[in-house]
N, C-alpha and C positions, 0 to 999 in steps of 0.2 A: 474698799479702800478709797481714799482720797484723790481727785485730781490724776486719775489712771487715764490714759489718752488709749483707745482701743485701736491701734494703727493695722491697717489692713496688707499685709504683706506676703498675700496670696501667691504673686507672681513671682516671688524670690528674689526680691531687691535686695541685695546686702546693703548692712549699714557701711557706711565709707569708715577707712581705719588708716592709722599711718603706712599699712601696707597696702591700701587699696584706696586711692584718692582718684576718681575716674576724671576728674577735673583737669588734673595735669596733665597737659599734652605730650608729655615723654610716653605716656601709657599709649596712646593709639599709633604714636609713631615708630614704638617698639613693636606694636603690634601688625603695623600696614607698610612698614619700612618708607613709610612718609606721611605728610602732616594730611590727615582726611577731617571732614566735618564731623565731628562727634558731639557737638555741644551748640545749643543753642539758647540765647539770652533774649528775654522778651520784654521790652517795657509796657506795662499795661495799664500805667498812671502817671498823671501829671499833677494829682493833686498830694498834698501833703501836709499835715498838721505841725511841721516844724520846719525851720528856715536854717540850717545848719551854715557856718562858715566855710566849711571844708567841701560842701556838697558841689561836684564838678556838673551836673545838672542842673542846677538851681536856678538857671536861666529859662527852663523849660516848664518851671512849676507855676499853675494857674489857679485861680480862685473856681473857676467851671469850665470844663476840660469838654473839647469835641467831643462828638461820637467815634468809635472804635470800629476798625473793620470787622466785619462777620468772624465768628470765631472759626466755622466752618473752613474758612480761607486758611487759617493758620493752621488748623488741624490738616488740612490737605498737604500744607506744605511740608509740615513734620512726617507726614506719611512717606513721603518722596524721598526723605533722607535715607540713604542705606545704613550707615552705619550711626546713627544717634544713639547715645548713651547716658546725655544728661540734658537738663534743660534746666534755666534759672531765671526766676520770675523778678523783674526789679521795676523800679518807676523813677520819681514819685515814691508815696508809701502805696504799695500793692492793696492793702487790706482797708483803706482808707473808704472807701465806698462799699456799701452793704451789696450794692448791684452787680460792680464788678467780681466780687466776692463768688456771688452765685452764678454769675453768667459766663464769667470769665477764667478767674482763678481756679475753683475748685474743679471745673470741667478740665481744664489743662492738667492739673495734677493727677485725676483720676485716667486720663489719657496715657501720662507718663507711667503711672502704676501698671496701667494694661498691657504697655509694650514690655515691660522689665526697665524701664528708662527711671535714671535718681534724678529727682529733684531739689531745687533750692529755692528758697524765696528770700530777698533781701528786706528787712523790716526793721522798723525802729519799736517794735510792739509795745507803743505806749498808749495802745486803745484799750478797751473794756477785754479782759481775758477771753470772754465767751467768743470774741472774733477769731483769735489765734485757736481756741479749743475745735471752733466748727472745722478748719483746714487740717488741723495736726493729723487725723486719721490717714490723710493720702499724701503725707508730705516725709521727704525724708532728711532735710536739711533747712533749719531755721536760723538765717543768716542776719546778725543783727551787730550795728556798730556801736562799739563801747570805748571812750574817749574820755572817761571823766573819773575822777576820784570821789567827787562829792555832789550834791544838788546844784552847789554855785557854778561847778564847772559846766555841768549840763546846760544852766540856765544861759550862760555866757555864752558857749559854743552853738548851744542848738536854736539860738533864737536872733544869731549876731544879724542876719540880713532879713530879718521880720517885717522892717519897714515901719514898724508901730513899736510902743513900749508893751512886753509881756512881764506879767508881776511873775516876781521871784516865786510866789506862792503856787501859783499856776506850774510853773516849771518844775517846781518840787514835787508836786503831786504826779507830775508825768514820770519825774525820775523814781519814785518811789515805786510808781506801777510798772514800770519796765522792769527794776530789779523783781518785783513779785513774780510778773508773767516769765521772766525768763527761769524763774525758779519752780514755779508751777510745772512749766512745759518740761523742762528738765526732768524733775520727778515724776512726771507723767509718763516719762520713755522718749519723748521727743530729742532728738540729736538736735542741740544748740550750740551754735559757733558762734563766738563773738570776735569780731574782729576790731583792733587798733591799730591807728595810724602813727607813724611815729615822725613827729612834726614838731614845729616852734613850741607848742605848748606840751606836748606830751614826752618829750625826749627824756625828760629828768623826771618822769613819774611812770613810767611805765610798769615797776615791780607794785607799785601801789595799784595800779589799775588791774593788773594779772590778779593779785590776791582778791579783787572783788569779783573778778569773773571766775575764780576758784569759788567763791562763796556763793555764787549764784548756781552753782551746780553744772555750769555749761561743759559739754565734753569737748569743744577743742576753743584754743585762744588762738587766733588768726593775727597774725601782725605784718604790716606792710608799710614802709615808705610813703610820705604822702607826696605826690608829685604835682604841684599847683597847674592845674589846667582848666579850660573853658571857665566857667562860673568863679572858680576859686584860683583864678589865675594870680591875683593881686596878694595872696597870703606870704609871709616869710618863708625863706626855704632855709634847711638847716644843711650843715656841710656832709660831708661823707664819715670824717672823724667823728663828729656828734651822734652821727647814726650807729656808727660801729661802738662808741662807748655806749648808747643807749642798748643794743642788742647784748653785748657782752654783760652788763650789769643786769639785765633781766633773765640772763641765762643764770648767772649767779644766784638770783633770788626768787627762781620760779619753782612752783610744784611740779616736780619731774613726773608725777603720775599724770597730768594731763597733758593730753596730746597739744604740741606747740606748731603751729604751721606759718612759717614764714615764706612771703611771697613779695613777685616784684623789685627784689633787693638789686642794688647796682653794682654788686660785687661778684667775680667772675674767677674761674680757676684759670683763665689765660691772662689774667691782670697781671702786669709787671709790679705790683705792690705787693709787698710780702703780707702787710696789716689784711688786706681784702683776702687772700688764700689762707690765710691763718684763721681768720674767722669762719670761713667756709669749713675749715676742717675742723673747727670746734662744733658747729652746727651739726656736722655729719656724725660725731661721737657721740653726741649726746642721746639720751633715751628719749623716747617719745617726740623728737623733733622732727620734722620734714621740712622739705625748701621745694615750692611749688614755682614749675615752669609757667609765665603767665598765658592764659589760655587766648587772649584777644587775637585773632589774626591767626592763630596757631591750628585751633582745632575749634574754635568759636566765632560765632557771629552774632550781632544782634539784631534784632528786628523791633522794630518800631511799629507798635497795634494802632497806632492813629492814623498815620500814614501809608505802612506799609514799607517805608524806606529801610535800607539794610545796612548798616554799618559794620566797622572792624569793632568797634566797642561802643559802648553808650555815652561815651565821653570824649572820643578821638574827634581831633580838628580834620582827619580825613573824610572828605564828602560821602554821601551815600553813594553805593555804586550799583543799586539795583532796588528792585520793588518786589516785594511778592505778589503784585497784583499780575505781574507779568511773566517772572523769573523763578526758577527753581533755586533752591538755596545751594544744592551740590554743586550746581553750574556758577553760581556767584561765589562761592568759595574758590573754584577753580580759577575764577577771572581775579580774583583777589591775589592769589599766589602766584599769578605771572604780572603782577604790579611791581615797578621797582623800587617803592616803599617795602612790598614786603621782601623782595629779594635782598634788601639791604639787612636785613635781621633774620633772614630765614636760614641760620647756621647751627649745625647740631653735633656736639659733642660727646659721644657715646662713654667715653672714660670717666667724664664727669657729668653724667646723666642731665646735661646744660641745653637748651634751646636759644641760648642766646637773651639779649636784651629785647624788650619790648620798645616800643615807638616812643614812648615817652622816655623811658631813660636813656635810650642813644640820645635823642635830642638834646638833653640834660647832661650828660655827663661824658659822651663818647661820639660826639657829633663827626670827628674827621675818623674816626676809629674804624676799619674795614675788618669786622669781625670775621668773618669768613677766610681770611689770611691766619688767624690766630688759631693758638694751640694751646689747650691746656699744659699746666705746669705743676704736677701732681708728684 
């Protein structure tokens, strides 16, 4: 058989499903009765072959990156986490450097598999297929960004901040390679999840984007509104009504056999706006549709493997509040939960299966709202 990936699931790691999304903090909240650190995201590369206009970490991308901390230090800190269930690996493009793949990426994935921990890589999958084939046997979720309807979209969005002209033909080859790689990986048995952002470019094209994701054979389509932050803070913002219309149109035209995961939505069951509650009711009634609570700061921390700094997320304006050189991650997570910012969004509504807004959503839409004083209207 062609393009078959022989995955190593000897440790009994289950594939994610609409009924089992271990990255959602509601899972550990129900399990432990409070938020626990169950997920760690690691930034292992500041190199990337693209310069997307929406990239929140674009200001950290470099042409030559410094050395990383010893892998053994990171593994020791992961060992110390009592309830670790998932890891995510991000960048930059985590697979850009073959040396990083061999010395950090694959060992981290093998470590996760040995502990029965589920893993995800955030990649643009535009490099040679052999790069991804090499890591696929040890990986649970290949997470890609896909916000395009054709090669021209890809060219315009993917190199908007390159600082120098990139030929349309070069971008088109990368676009076709991305489509081909996603299809090969999916056919080979890897779980490929394609994320699309609802933003000023895509909100009227979401159904077209969805059909391309279906054609690639991806196992999941993730949909998240884009909240301009950090490097992408200058991008235009659509309003909540445009966002609602985009989601409803997508639901009307989607392939219902494909798992669709919505996340970081600015809509809540405690909203006084009936349109928000009606949209959430529609999402709850749709087959193969889930709404994920945001993991950042709830059950997840981000570690920068160049500096050792620990953040709530890889693109937050919240400064680092610890470093793995000196601090255990469980202790840093408890320190974060005691922070006033964490307290401002640390609400939980069991009836709505909701953990409240993340910091970006609260700052953009609900700056003066006390979510801890609100109740779901069901």
